All heavy atoms as a GROMACS GRO file, in nm:
protein
  605
    1MET      N    1  -0.123  -1.882   1.474
    1MET     CA    2  -0.044  -1.772   1.412
    1MET      C    3  -0.144  -1.673   1.350
    1MET      O    4  -0.228  -1.709   1.274
    1MET     CB    5   0.044  -1.830   1.301
    1MET     CG    6   0.120  -1.725   1.230
    1MET     SD    7   0.229  -1.804   1.107
    1MET     CE    8   0.151  -1.741   0.956
    2THR      N    9  -0.129  -1.546   1.382
    2THR     CA   10  -0.212  -1.445   1.321
    2THR      C   11  -0.142  -1.400   1.194
    2THR      O   12  -0.022  -1.395   1.183
    2THR     CB   13  -0.231  -1.324   1.410
    2THR    OG1   14  -0.101  -1.268   1.439
    2THR    CG2   15  -0.303  -1.360   1.539
    3SER      N   16  -0.221  -1.371   1.089
    3SER     CA   17  -0.160  -1.339   0.962
    3SER      C   18  -0.137  -1.189   0.946
    3SER      O   19  -0.080  -1.146   0.850
    3SER     CB   20  -0.253  -1.385   0.845
    3SER     OG   21  -0.380  -1.319   0.857
    4GLN      N   22  -0.182  -1.108   1.049
    4GLN     CA   23  -0.172  -0.972   1.032
    4GLN      C   24  -0.110  -0.910   1.154
    4GLN      O   25  -0.144  -0.938   1.267
    4GLN     CB   26  -0.308  -0.901   1.010
    4GLN     CG   27  -0.300  -0.762   0.978
    4GLN     CD   28  -0.406  -0.684   1.052
    4GLN    OE1   29  -0.498  -0.738   1.103
    4GLN    NE2   30  -0.388  -0.552   1.056
    5ALA      N   31  -0.012  -0.822   1.137
    5ALA     CA   32   0.055  -0.750   1.243
    5ALA      C   33  -0.035  -0.642   1.295
    5ALA      O   34  -0.085  -0.562   1.224
    5ALA     CB   35   0.192  -0.686   1.200
    6PRO      N   36  -0.064  -0.643   1.432
    6PRO     CA   37  -0.153  -0.544   1.486
    6PRO      C   38  -0.107  -0.402   1.465
    6PRO      O   39  -0.187  -0.317   1.442
    6PRO     CB   40  -0.157  -0.574   1.639
    6PRO     CG   41  -0.104  -0.713   1.648
    6PRO     CD   42  -0.018  -0.736   1.527
    7ASP      N   43   0.023  -0.375   1.468
    7ASP     CA   44   0.076  -0.247   1.445
    7ASP      C   45   0.039  -0.193   1.306
    7ASP      O   46   0.010  -0.078   1.286
    7ASP     CB   47   0.225  -0.241   1.468
    7ASP     CG   48   0.264  -0.257   1.619
    7ASP    OD1   49   0.174  -0.241   1.704
    7ASP    OD2   50   0.381  -0.287   1.640
    8SER      N   51   0.042  -0.287   1.209
    8SER     CA   52   0.016  -0.246   1.070
    8SER      C   53  -0.130  -0.202   1.059
    8SER      O   54  -0.159  -0.107   0.993
    8SER     CB   55   0.041  -0.363   0.977
    8SER     OG   56   0.181  -0.398   0.983
    9ARG      N   57  -0.220  -0.278   1.122
    9ARG     CA   58  -0.360  -0.237   1.117
    9ARG      C   59  -0.383  -0.104   1.181
    9ARG      O   60  -0.456  -0.018   1.127
    9ARG     CB   61  -0.446  -0.346   1.180
    9ARG     CG   62  -0.597  -0.311   1.170
    9ARG     CD   63  -0.681  -0.417   1.240
    9ARG     NE   64  -0.819  -0.391   1.204
    9ARG     CZ   65  -0.903  -0.487   1.165
    9ARG    NH1   66  -0.865  -0.610   1.157
    9ARG    NH2   67  -1.024  -0.453   1.135
   10GLN      N   68  -0.326  -0.081   1.301
   10GLN     CA   69  -0.333   0.043   1.368
   10GLN      C   70  -0.282   0.157   1.282
   10GLN      O   71  -0.338   0.270   1.273
   10GLN     CB   72  -0.265   0.040   1.501
   10GLN     CG   73  -0.340  -0.049   1.602
   10GLN     CD   74  -0.260  -0.063   1.729
   10GLN    OE1   75  -0.148  -0.017   1.746
   10GLN    NE2   76  -0.314  -0.138   1.826
   11PHE      N   77  -0.163   0.134   1.220
   11PHE     CA   78  -0.107   0.235   1.132
   11PHE      C   79  -0.202   0.276   1.022
   11PHE      O   80  -0.230   0.389   1.001
   11PHE     CB   81   0.024   0.184   1.076
   11PHE     CG   82   0.068   0.266   0.955
   11PHE    CD1   83   0.124   0.392   0.974
   11PHE    CD2   84   0.053   0.220   0.827
   11PHE    CE1   85   0.160   0.469   0.862
   11PHE    CE2   86   0.092   0.292   0.718
   11PHE     CZ   87   0.146   0.419   0.737
   12LEU      N   88  -0.261   0.168   0.955
   12LEU     CA   89  -0.355   0.201   0.841
   12LEU      C   90  -0.479   0.269   0.889
   12LEU      O   91  -0.526   0.360   0.821
   12LEU     CB   92  -0.388   0.072   0.768
   12LEU     CG   93  -0.273   0.008   0.688
   12LEU    CD1   94  -0.309  -0.136   0.648
   12LEU    CD2   95  -0.236   0.092   0.566
   13GLU      N   96  -0.529   0.233   1.003
   13GLU     CA   97  -0.649   0.300   1.059
   13GLU      C   98  -0.626   0.450   1.095
   13GLU      O   99  -0.716   0.529   1.086
   13GLU     CB  100  -0.703   0.225   1.175
   13GLU     CG  101  -0.766   0.088   1.142
   13GLU     CD  102  -0.798   0.005   1.259
   13GLU    OE1  103  -0.751   0.028   1.367
   13GLU    OE2  104  -0.873  -0.095   1.238
   14LYS      N  105  -0.506   0.479   1.138
   14LYS     CA  106  -0.473   0.616   1.184
   14LYS      C  107  -0.415   0.704   1.074
   14LYS      O  108  -0.408   0.826   1.092
   14LYS     CB  109  -0.376   0.612   1.302
   14LYS     CG  110  -0.434   0.549   1.421
   14LYS     CD  111  -0.336   0.543   1.538
   14LYS     CE  112  -0.392   0.485   1.665
   14LYS     NZ  113  -0.303   0.476   1.774
   15THR      N  114  -0.378   0.648   0.965
   15THR     CA  115  -0.310   0.722   0.857
   15THR      C  116  -0.416   0.797   0.775
   15THR      O  117  -0.516   0.743   0.731
   15THR     CB  118  -0.233   0.631   0.765
   15THR    OG1  119  -0.133   0.563   0.845
   15THR    CG2  120  -0.166   0.702   0.648
   16PRO      N  121  -0.392   0.928   0.752
   16PRO     CA  122  -0.485   1.005   0.674
   16PRO      C  123  -0.491   0.949   0.528
   16PRO      O  124  -0.396   0.914   0.473
   16PRO     CB  125  -0.430   1.144   0.672
   16PRO     CG  126  -0.332   1.152   0.784
   16PRO     CD  127  -0.282   1.010   0.803
   17LEU      N  128  -0.615   0.956   0.472
   17LEU     CA  129  -0.631   0.920   0.329
   17LEU      C  130  -0.549   1.010   0.250
   17LEU      O  131  -0.531   1.128   0.282
   17LEU     CB  132  -0.774   0.924   0.288
   17LEU     CG  133  -0.869   0.831   0.362
   17LEU    CD1  134  -1.015   0.837   0.311
   17LEU    CD2  135  -0.822   0.686   0.346
   18GLY      N  136  -0.484   0.957   0.138
   18GLY     CA  137  -0.396   1.036   0.052
   18GLY      C  138  -0.254   1.015   0.088
   18GLY      O  139  -0.164   1.059   0.008
   19THR      N  140  -0.222   0.956   0.203
   19THR     CA  141  -0.085   0.928   0.238
   19THR      C  142  -0.024   0.822   0.149
   19THR      O  143  -0.088   0.722   0.125
   19THR     CB  144  -0.074   0.885   0.389
   19THR    OG1  145  -0.133   0.991   0.469
   19THR    CG2  146   0.070   0.859   0.431
   20ARG      N  147   0.097   0.841   0.104
   20ARG     CA  148   0.163   0.737   0.023
   20ARG      C  149   0.220   0.631   0.120
   20ARG      O  150   0.290   0.657   0.214
   20ARG     CB  151   0.276   0.798  -0.057
   20ARG     CG  152   0.337   0.702  -0.166
   20ARG     CD  153   0.412   0.786  -0.267
   20ARG     NE  154   0.447   0.699  -0.378
   20ARG     CZ  155   0.573   0.657  -0.402
   20ARG    NH1  156   0.671   0.690  -0.319
   20ARG    NH2  157   0.596   0.584  -0.506
   21VAL      N  158   0.180   0.506   0.088
   21VAL     CA  159   0.215   0.391   0.174
   21VAL      C  160   0.262   0.274   0.088
   21VAL      O  161   0.241   0.268  -0.030
   21VAL     CB  162   0.095   0.344   0.262
   21VAL    CG1  163   0.046   0.454   0.353
   21VAL    CG2  164  -0.024   0.297   0.166
   22VAL      N  165   0.325   0.177   0.159
   22VAL     CA  166   0.351   0.046   0.102
   22VAL      C  167   0.285  -0.054   0.199
   22VAL      O  168   0.306  -0.040   0.324
   22VAL     CB  169   0.501   0.018   0.074
   22VAL    CG1  170   0.586   0.021   0.209
   22VAL    CG2  171   0.519  -0.111   0.005
   23VAL      N  172   0.209  -0.142   0.142
   23VAL     CA  173   0.142  -0.250   0.223
   23VAL      C  174   0.184  -0.383   0.172
   23VAL      O  175   0.170  -0.412   0.050
   23VAL     CB  176  -0.010  -0.232   0.217
   23VAL    CG1  177  -0.083  -0.341   0.294
   23VAL    CG2  178  -0.058  -0.091   0.256
   24ARG      N  179   0.242  -0.458   0.262
   24ARG     CA  180   0.282  -0.598   0.223
   24ARG      C  181   0.171  -0.690   0.274
   24ARG      O  182   0.128  -0.678   0.387
   24ARG     CB  183   0.410  -0.637   0.294
   24ARG     CG  184   0.455  -0.784   0.261
   24ARG     CD  185   0.599  -0.807   0.286
   24ARG     NE  186   0.673  -0.737   0.179
   24ARG     CZ  187   0.799  -0.729   0.165
   24ARG    NH1  188   0.872  -0.783   0.258
   24ARG    NH2  189   0.855  -0.668   0.066
   25TYR      N  190   0.127  -0.783   0.183
   25TYR     CA  191   0.015  -0.868   0.220
   25TYR      C  192   0.029  -1.007   0.152
   25TYR      O  193   0.106  -1.025   0.057
   25TYR     CB  194  -0.119  -0.803   0.184
   25TYR     CG  195  -0.136  -0.776   0.038
   25TYR    CD1  196  -0.211  -0.861  -0.049
   25TYR    CD2  197  -0.082  -0.664  -0.024
   25TYR    CE1  198  -0.230  -0.829  -0.181
   25TYR    CE2  199  -0.099  -0.637  -0.155
   25TYR     CZ  200  -0.173  -0.719  -0.237
   25TYR     OH  201  -0.191  -0.693  -0.376
   26ARG      N  202  -0.040  -1.100   0.210
   26ARG     CA  203  -0.033  -1.239   0.164
   26ARG      C  204  -0.123  -1.261   0.043
   26ARG      O  205  -0.235  -1.206   0.032
   26ARG     CB  206  -0.082  -1.337   0.274
   26ARG     CG  207   0.012  -1.334   0.391
   26ARG     CD  208  -0.026  -1.445   0.491
   26ARG     NE  209   0.058  -1.431   0.609
   26ARG     CZ  210   0.189  -1.472   0.613
   26ARG    NH1  211   0.244  -1.517   0.507
   26ARG    NH2  212   0.263  -1.457   0.731
   27ILE      N  213  -0.061  -1.343  -0.048
   27ILE     CA  214  -0.142  -1.390  -0.167
   27ILE      C  215  -0.114  -1.542  -0.169
   27ILE      O  216  -0.030  -1.590  -0.101
   27ILE     CB  217  -0.098  -1.320  -0.297
   27ILE    CG1  218   0.051  -1.338  -0.320
   27ILE    CG2  219  -0.139  -1.172  -0.290
   27ILE    CD1  220   0.094  -1.282  -0.460
   28PRO      N  221  -0.190  -1.614  -0.253
   28PRO     CA  222  -0.168  -1.761  -0.258
   28PRO      C  223  -0.023  -1.796  -0.289
   28PRO      O  224   0.026  -1.898  -0.233
   28PRO     CB  225  -0.267  -1.807  -0.367
   28PRO     CG  226  -0.374  -1.708  -0.366
   28PRO     CD  227  -0.309  -1.578  -0.330
   29GLU      N  228   0.047  -1.720  -0.366
   29GLU     CA  229   0.183  -1.754  -0.410
   29GLU      C  230   0.281  -1.711  -0.302
   29GLU      O  231   0.407  -1.736  -0.321
   29GLU     CB  232   0.219  -1.688  -0.546
   29GLU     CG  233   0.132  -1.733  -0.656
   29GLU     CD  234  -0.003  -1.669  -0.665
   29GLU    OE1  235  -0.021  -1.556  -0.609
   29GLU    OE2  236  -0.092  -1.730  -0.724
   30GLY      N  237   0.244  -1.640  -0.201
   30GLY     CA  238   0.336  -1.587  -0.102
   30GLY      C  239   0.307  -1.451  -0.051
   30GLY      O  240   0.194  -1.432   0.001
   31LEU      N  241   0.391  -1.358  -0.075
   31LEU     CA  242   0.371  -1.217  -0.036
   31LEU      C  243   0.385  -1.123  -0.153
   31LEU      O  244   0.463  -1.151  -0.249
   31LEU     CB  245   0.470  -1.177   0.073
   31LEU     CG  246   0.466  -1.252   0.206
   31LEU    CD1  247   0.587  -1.213   0.290
   31LEU    CD2  248   0.331  -1.224   0.279
   32THR      N  249   0.317  -1.009  -0.148
   32THR     CA  250   0.337  -0.907  -0.249
   32THR      C  251   0.316  -0.771  -0.180
   32THR      O  252   0.266  -0.767  -0.066
   32THR     CB  253   0.237  -0.922  -0.364
   32THR    OG1  254   0.277  -0.840  -0.472
   32THR    CG2  255   0.095  -0.902  -0.328
   33ASP      N  256   0.352  -0.659  -0.253
   33ASP     CA  257   0.337  -0.530  -0.198
   33ASP      C  258   0.250  -0.442  -0.286
   33ASP      O  259   0.245  -0.460  -0.411
   33ASP     CB  260   0.476  -0.458  -0.193
   33ASP     CG  261   0.576  -0.524  -0.100
   33ASP    OD1  262   0.529  -0.582   0.001
   33ASP    OD2  263   0.696  -0.524  -0.126
   34ALA      N  264   0.179  -0.350  -0.221
   34ALA     CA  265   0.108  -0.244  -0.294
   34ALA      C  266   0.168  -0.113  -0.253
   34ALA      O  267   0.171  -0.082  -0.139
   34ALA     CB  268  -0.042  -0.254  -0.264
   35LEU      N  269   0.212  -0.036  -0.354
   35LEU     CA  270   0.277   0.092  -0.328
   35LEU      C  271   0.194   0.197  -0.389
   35LEU      O  272   0.168   0.196  -0.518
   35LEU     CB  273   0.420   0.094  -0.387
   35LEU     CG  274   0.488   0.228  -0.390
   35LEU    CD1  275   0.518   0.277  -0.247
   35LEU    CD2  276   0.620   0.218  -0.466
   36GLY      N  277   0.146   0.292  -0.313
   36GLY     CA  278   0.062   0.404  -0.370
   36GLY      C  279  -0.003   0.480  -0.258
   36GLY      O  280   0.042   0.479  -0.141
   37ASP      N  281  -0.109   0.549  -0.295
   37ASP     CA  282  -0.182   0.641  -0.198
   37ASP      C  283  -0.292   0.554  -0.130
   37ASP      O  284  -0.367   0.485  -0.199
   37ASP     CB  285  -0.245   0.760  -0.273
   37ASP     CG  286  -0.135   0.848  -0.328
   37ASP    OD1  287  -0.024   0.858  -0.270
   37ASP    OD2  288  -0.164   0.910  -0.432
   38LEU      N  289  -0.302   0.571   0.001
   38LEU     CA  290  -0.412   0.508   0.071
   38LEU      C  291  -0.539   0.589   0.042
   38LEU      O  292  -0.547   0.706   0.070
   38LEU     CB  293  -0.378   0.509   0.224
   38LEU     CG  294  -0.486   0.449   0.313
   38LEU    CD1  295  -0.497   0.302   0.290
   38LEU    CD2  296  -0.449   0.474   0.462
   39VAL      N  297  -0.635   0.524  -0.020
   39VAL     CA  298  -0.756   0.598  -0.061
   39VAL      C  299  -0.884   0.547   0.004
   39VAL      O  300  -0.989   0.605  -0.010
   39VAL     CB  301  -0.776   0.592  -0.217
   39VAL    CG1  302  -0.661   0.669  -0.288
   39VAL    CG2  303  -0.787   0.454  -0.267
   40GLY      N  304  -0.870   0.436   0.084
   40GLY     CA  305  -0.984   0.392   0.160
   40GLY      C  306  -0.946   0.297   0.266
   40GLY      O  307  -0.846   0.225   0.259
   41ILE      N  308  -1.024   0.300   0.379
   41ILE     CA  309  -1.002   0.203   0.486
   41ILE      C  310  -1.137   0.176   0.551
   41ILE      O  311  -1.219   0.264   0.574
   41ILE     CB  312  -0.899   0.256   0.590
   41ILE    CG1  313  -0.872   0.162   0.698
   41ILE    CG2  314  -0.940   0.394   0.643
   41ILE    CD1  315  -0.770   0.059   0.670
   42THR      N  316  -1.168   0.050   0.573
   42THR     CA  317  -1.286   0.004   0.648
   42THR      C  318  -1.238  -0.090   0.755
   42THR      O  319  -1.120  -0.119   0.769
   42THR     CB  320  -1.388  -0.067   0.551
   42THR    OG1  321  -1.332  -0.194   0.515
   42THR    CG2  322  -1.420   0.012   0.433
   43ALA      N  323  -1.338  -0.146   0.830
   43ALA     CA  324  -1.301  -0.242   0.936
   43ALA      C  325  -1.243  -0.371   0.873
   43ALA      O  326  -1.168  -0.447   0.945
   43ALA     CB  327  -1.426  -0.270   1.019
   44ALA      N  328  -1.262  -0.395   0.746
   44ALA     CA  329  -1.227  -0.523   0.686
   44ALA      C  330  -1.120  -0.515   0.582
   44ALA      O  331  -1.046  -0.609   0.554
   44ALA     CB  332  -1.347  -0.590   0.625
   45GLU      N  333  -1.101  -0.394   0.516
   45GLU     CA  334  -1.005  -0.382   0.404
   45GLU      C  335  -0.954  -0.243   0.389
   45GLU      O  336  -1.009  -0.149   0.445
   45GLU     CB  337  -1.070  -0.429   0.277
   45GLU     CG  338  -1.194  -0.348   0.240
   45GLU     CD  339  -1.277  -0.410   0.128
   45GLU    OE1  340  -1.270  -0.537   0.106
   45GLU    OE2  341  -1.349  -0.335   0.062
   46CYS      N  342  -0.843  -0.236   0.318
   46CYS     CA  343  -0.792  -0.102   0.283
   46CYS      C  344  -0.772  -0.096   0.125
   46CYS      O  345  -0.764  -0.204   0.065
   46CYS     CB  346  -0.662  -0.066   0.346
   46CYS     SG  347  -0.519  -0.166   0.295
   47THR      N  348  -0.773   0.020   0.074
   47THR     CA  349  -0.755   0.041  -0.073
   47THR      C  350  -0.637   0.131  -0.095
   47THR      O  351  -0.631   0.239  -0.042
   47THR     CB  352  -0.879   0.094  -0.140
   47THR    OG1  353  -0.992   0.014  -0.104
   47THR    CG2  354  -0.867   0.107  -0.286
   48VAL      N  355  -0.540   0.076  -0.178
   48VAL     CA  356  -0.426   0.150  -0.216
   48VAL      C  357  -0.434   0.180  -0.368
   48VAL      O  358  -0.448   0.090  -0.447
   48VAL     CB  359  -0.293   0.073  -0.184
   48VAL    CG1  360  -0.172   0.150  -0.225
   48VAL    CG2  361  -0.290   0.045  -0.034
   49ARG      N  362  -0.423   0.308  -0.402
   49ARG     CA  363  -0.422   0.347  -0.541
   49ARG      C  364  -0.277   0.343  -0.598
   49ARG      O  365  -0.194   0.432  -0.571
   49ARG     CB  366  -0.482   0.482  -0.562
   49ARG     CG  367  -0.485   0.526  -0.705
   49ARG     CD  368  -0.580   0.642  -0.730
   49ARG     NE  369  -0.716   0.589  -0.711
   49ARG     CZ  370  -0.817   0.664  -0.666
   49ARG    NH1  371  -0.800   0.793  -0.638
   49ARG    NH2  372  -0.936   0.609  -0.649
   50THR      N  373  -0.245   0.239  -0.670
   50THR     CA  374  -0.115   0.220  -0.733
   50THR      C  375  -0.111   0.288  -0.869
   50THR      O  376  -0.214   0.340  -0.915
   50THR     CB  377  -0.073   0.074  -0.748
   50THR    OG1  378  -0.158   0.014  -0.848
   50THR    CG2  379  -0.092   0.000  -0.615
   51ARG      N  380  -0.001   0.283  -0.938
   51ARG     CA  381   0.012   0.344  -1.068
   51ARG      C  382  -0.090   0.269  -1.172
   51ARG      O  383  -0.131   0.334  -1.262
   51ARG     CB  384   0.149   0.336  -1.123
   51ARG     CG  385   0.237   0.447  -1.076
   51ARG     CD  386   0.356   0.465  -1.168
   51ARG     NE  387   0.472   0.397  -1.106
   51ARG     CZ  388   0.587   0.377  -1.165
   51ARG    NH1  389   0.596   0.414  -1.291
   51ARG    NH2  390   0.687   0.325  -1.102
   52ARG      N  391  -0.111   0.142  -1.144
   52ARG     CA  392  -0.190   0.065  -1.241
   52ARG      C  393  -0.341   0.054  -1.209
   52ARG      O  394  -0.422   0.052  -1.299
   52ARG     CB  395  -0.137  -0.074  -1.250
   52ARG     CG  396   0.002  -0.082  -1.304
   52ARG     CD  397   0.048  -0.220  -1.327
   52ARG     NE  398   0.180  -0.218  -1.392
   52ARG     CZ  399   0.272  -0.305  -1.380
   52ARG    NH1  400   0.248  -0.411  -1.299
   52ARG    NH2  401   0.384  -0.300  -1.438
   53ALA      N  402  -0.371   0.053  -1.077
   53ALA     CA  403  -0.507   0.027  -1.045
   53ALA      C  404  -0.532   0.051  -0.891
   53ALA      O  405  -0.428   0.054  -0.818
   53ALA     CB  406  -0.560  -0.109  -1.086
   54ASP      N  407  -0.651   0.057  -0.849
   54ASP     CA  408  -0.681   0.052  -0.706
   54ASP      C  409  -0.673  -0.092  -0.663
   54ASP      O  410  -0.732  -0.179  -0.722
   54ASP     CB  411  -0.817   0.108  -0.676
   54ASP     CG  412  -0.823   0.256  -0.685
   54ASP    OD1  413  -0.727   0.317  -0.717
   54ASP    OD2  414  -0.935   0.311  -0.662
   55VAL      N  415  -0.594  -0.118  -0.547
   55VAL     CA  416  -0.582  -0.251  -0.496
   55VAL      C  417  -0.654  -0.258  -0.367
   55VAL      O  418  -0.622  -0.183  -0.273
   55VAL     CB  419  -0.430  -0.285  -0.478
   55VAL    CG1  420  -0.415  -0.426  -0.420
   55VAL    CG2  421  -0.353  -0.272  -0.611
   56VAL      N  422  -0.753  -0.350  -0.349
   56VAL     CA  423  -0.826  -0.369  -0.236
   56VAL      C  424  -0.767  -0.486  -0.159
   56VAL      O  425  -0.759  -0.595  -0.214
   56VAL     CB  426  -0.979  -0.390  -0.263
   56VAL    CG1  427  -1.054  -0.412  -0.136
   56VAL    CG2  428  -1.036  -0.278  -0.344
   57ILE      N  429  -0.722  -0.459  -0.032
   57ILE     CA  430  -0.649  -0.559   0.045
   57ILE      C  431  -0.721  -0.590   0.169
   57ILE      O  432  -0.747  -0.501   0.249
   57ILE     CB  433  -0.512  -0.502   0.081
   57ILE    CG1  434  -0.436  -0.453  -0.047
   57ILE    CG2  435  -0.432  -0.604   0.159
   57ILE    CD1  436  -0.316  -0.366  -0.019
   58PRO      N  437  -0.761  -0.717   0.188
   58PRO     CA  438  -0.827  -0.750   0.317
   58PRO      C  439  -0.722  -0.727   0.434
   58PRO      O  440  -0.609  -0.771   0.422
   58PRO     CB  441  -0.858  -0.903   0.300
   58PRO     CG  442  -0.856  -0.925   0.157
   58PRO     CD  443  -0.756  -0.831   0.098
   59LEU      N  444  -0.772  -0.659   0.540
   59LEU     CA  445  -0.676  -0.633   0.647
   59LEU      C  446  -0.622  -0.762   0.715
   59LEU      O  447  -0.517  -0.760   0.767
   59LEU     CB  448  -0.747  -0.547   0.753
   59LEU     CG  449  -0.778  -0.404   0.708
   59LEU    CD1  450  -0.850  -0.329   0.814
   59LEU    CD2  451  -0.648  -0.333   0.668
   60ALA      N  452  -0.697  -0.871   0.708
   60ALA     CA  453  -0.654  -0.995   0.763
   60ALA      C  454  -0.530  -1.053   0.689
   60ALA      O  455  -0.459  -1.131   0.742
   60ALA     CB  456  -0.768  -1.098   0.759
   61MET      N  457  -0.509  -1.002   0.568
   61MET     CA  458  -0.392  -1.049   0.485
   61MET      C  459  -0.271  -0.961   0.500
   61MET      O  460  -0.162  -0.991   0.451
   61MET     CB  461  -0.437  -1.062   0.338
   61MET     CG  462  -0.538  -1.156   0.317
   61MET     SD  463  -0.484  -1.320   0.366
   61MET     CE  464  -0.642  -1.406   0.384
   62VAL      N  465  -0.283  -0.846   0.567
   62VAL     CA  466  -0.171  -0.748   0.577
   62VAL      C  467  -0.069  -0.803   0.679
   62VAL      O  468  -0.097  -0.845   0.788
   62VAL     CB  469  -0.228  -0.615   0.627
   62VAL    CG1  470  -0.110  -0.513   0.652
   62VAL    CG2  471  -0.318  -0.553   0.522
   63VAL      N  472   0.058  -0.798   0.630
   63VAL     CA  473   0.168  -0.840   0.711
   63VAL      C  474   0.245  -0.717   0.764
   63VAL      O  475   0.290  -0.719   0.877
   63VAL     CB  476   0.262  -0.931   0.622
   63VAL    CG1  477   0.384  -0.965   0.699
   63VAL    CG2  478   0.189  -1.056   0.577
   64ALA      N  479   0.256  -0.611   0.684
   64ALA     CA  480   0.326  -0.496   0.724
   64ALA      C  481   0.278  -0.381   0.648
   64ALA      O  482   0.225  -0.394   0.530
   64ALA     CB  483   0.479  -0.517   0.699
   65ALA      N  484   0.291  -0.257   0.697
   65ALA     CA  485   0.257  -0.135   0.630
   65ALA      C  486   0.332  -0.016   0.690
   65ALA      O  487   0.358  -0.020   0.805
   65ALA     CB  488   0.106  -0.107   0.645
   66LYS      N  489   0.369   0.074   0.601
   66LYS     CA  490   0.445   0.193   0.647
   66LYS      C  491   0.432   0.306   0.547
   66LYS      O  492   0.398   0.284   0.431
   66LYS     CB  493   0.590   0.157   0.676
   66LYS     CG  494   0.666   0.125   0.551
   66LYS     CD  495   0.811   0.092   0.580
   66LYS     CE  496   0.894   0.067   0.454
   66LYS     NZ  497   1.033   0.037   0.492
   67PRO      N  498   0.457   0.427   0.590
   67PRO     CA  499   0.455   0.545   0.500
   67PRO      C  500   0.586   0.540   0.414
   67PRO      O  501   0.684   0.493   0.461
   67PRO     CB  502   0.450   0.665   0.587
   67PRO     CG  503   0.518   0.617   0.718
   67PRO     CD  504   0.481   0.473   0.728
   68VAL      N  505   0.574   0.596   0.298
   68VAL     CA  506   0.688   0.610   0.210
   68VAL      C  507   0.700   0.753   0.154
   68VAL      O  508   0.597   0.820   0.148
   68VAL     CB  509   0.692   0.507   0.095
   68VAL    CG1  510   0.712   0.363   0.150
   68VAL    CG2  511   0.564   0.518   0.010
   69PRO      N  512   0.816   0.797   0.116
   69PRO     CA  513   0.827   0.938   0.062
   69PRO      C  514   0.761   0.944  -0.074
   69PRO      O  515   0.734   0.842  -0.140
   69PRO     CB  516   0.976   0.959   0.058
   69PRO     CG  517   1.041   0.825   0.066
   69PRO     CD  518   0.942   0.735   0.134
   70PRO      N  519   0.738   1.068  -0.120
   70PRO     CA  520   0.678   1.082  -0.247
   70PRO      C  521   0.767   1.022  -0.362
   70PRO      O  522   0.890   1.011  -0.340
   70PRO     CB  523   0.667   1.237  -0.274
   70PRO     CG  524   0.715   1.298  -0.147
   70PRO     CD  525   0.767   1.191  -0.052
   71PRO      N  526   0.708   0.994  -0.477
   71PRO     CA  527   0.797   0.935  -0.579
   71PRO      C  528   0.894   1.042  -0.636
   71PRO      O  529   0.864   1.163  -0.631
   71PRO     CB  530   0.694   0.896  -0.691
   71PRO     CG  531   0.577   0.981  -0.662
   71PRO     CD  532   0.574   1.005  -0.515
   72PRO      N  533   1.003   0.994  -0.687
   72PRO     CA  534   1.099   1.090  -0.745
   72PRO      C  535   1.040   1.157  -0.871
   72PRO      O  536   0.952   1.091  -0.930
   72PRO     CB  537   1.222   1.012  -0.780
   72PRO     CG  538   1.174   0.863  -0.785
   72PRO     CD  539   1.053   0.859  -0.697
   73PRO      N  540   1.083   1.273  -0.907
   73PRO     CA  541   1.027   1.336  -1.027
   73PRO      C  542   1.065   1.252  -1.155
   73PRO      O  543   1.167   1.190  -1.154
   73PRO     CB  544   1.091   1.467  -1.034
   73PRO     CG  545   1.206   1.468  -0.940
   73PRO     CD  546   1.179   1.359  -0.843
   74ARG      N  547   0.977   1.258  -1.249
   74ARG     CA  548   1.007   1.184  -1.371
   74ARG      C  549   1.121   1.247  -1.448
   74ARG      O  550   1.132   1.365  -1.448
   74ARG     CB  551   0.882   1.177  -1.466
   74ARG     CG  552   0.771   1.092  -1.406
   74ARG     CD  553   0.664   1.073  -1.510
   74ARG     NE  554   0.578   0.964  -1.470
   74ARG     CZ  555   0.570   0.847  -1.533
   74ARG    NH1  556   0.638   0.826  -1.640
   74ARG    NH2  557   0.486   0.755  -1.489
   75ARG      N  558   1.199   1.161  -1.511
   75ARG     CA  559   1.308   1.213  -1.587
   75ARG      C  560   1.261   1.273  -1.721
   75ARG      O  561   1.158   1.227  -1.776
   75ARG     CB  562   1.408   1.101  -1.626
   75ARG     CG  563   1.481   1.038  -1.510
   75ARG     CD  564   1.576   0.940  -1.557
   75ARG     NE  565   1.627   0.857  -1.451
   75ARG     CZ  566   1.707   0.756  -1.472
   75ARG    NH1  567   1.745   0.720  -1.591
   75ARG    NH2  568   1.748   0.685  -1.368
   76ALA      N  569   1.336   1.369  -1.769
   76ALA     CA  570   1.300   1.425  -1.898
   76ALA      C  571   1.336   1.323  -2.008
   76ALA      O  572   1.432   1.240  -1.991
   76ALA     CB  573   1.383   1.551  -1.922
   77PRO      N  574   1.254   1.322  -2.113
   77PRO     CA  575   1.286   1.225  -2.218
   77PRO      C  576   1.425   1.248  -2.277
   77PRO      O  577   1.467   1.366  -2.286
   77PRO     CB  578   1.176   1.239  -2.321
   77PRO     CG  579   1.100   1.363  -2.280
   77PRO     CD  580   1.143   1.403  -2.149
   78ARG      N  581   1.492   1.146  -2.327
   78ARG     CA  582   1.620   1.161  -2.389
   78ARG      C  583   1.605   1.226  -2.528
   78ARG      O  584   1.512   1.193  -2.599
   78ARG     CB  585   1.690   1.023  -2.402
   78ARG     CG  586   1.732   0.965  -2.280
   78ARG     CD  587   1.805   0.840  -2.302
   78ARG     NE  588   1.848   0.780  -2.179
   78ARG     CZ  589   1.932   0.681  -2.174
   78ARG    NH1  590   1.983   0.628  -2.285
   78ARG    NH2  591   1.975   0.637  -2.057
   79ALA      N  592   1.695   1.311  -2.560
   79ALA     CA  593   1.692   1.377  -2.690
   79ALA      C  594   1.744   1.274  -2.797
   79ALA      O  595   1.836   1.199  -2.774
   79ALA     CB  596   1.778   1.496  -2.693
   80ALA      N  597   1.671   1.267  -2.906
   80ALA     CA  598   1.713   1.184  -3.015
   80ALA      C  599   1.841   1.237  -3.074
   80ALA      O  600   1.866   1.358  -3.093
   80ALA     CB  601   1.610   1.178  -3.127
   81GLY      N  602   1.938   1.144  -3.101
   81GLY     CA  603   2.058   1.204  -3.154
   81GLY      C  604   2.147   1.105  -3.198
   81GLY      O  605   2.234   1.062  -3.235
   0.00000   0.00000   0.00000
């Protein structure tokens, strides 16, 4: 069984840096997602800049990847009242 979908790797390799993506990948506890901008790609790993940090993901652990639309605008703070 291969742990990475070939289409996902091809998608990541062809996607321009700065594109907003979601990447699903394997971790010891199961699966998790990284949502953010694709900021790096090598033959072995990709880097996704999430809101919290840059996440470096080995391509061998990628299960799925796809582009996502930009985040919605932030809401205005509620007025105290």
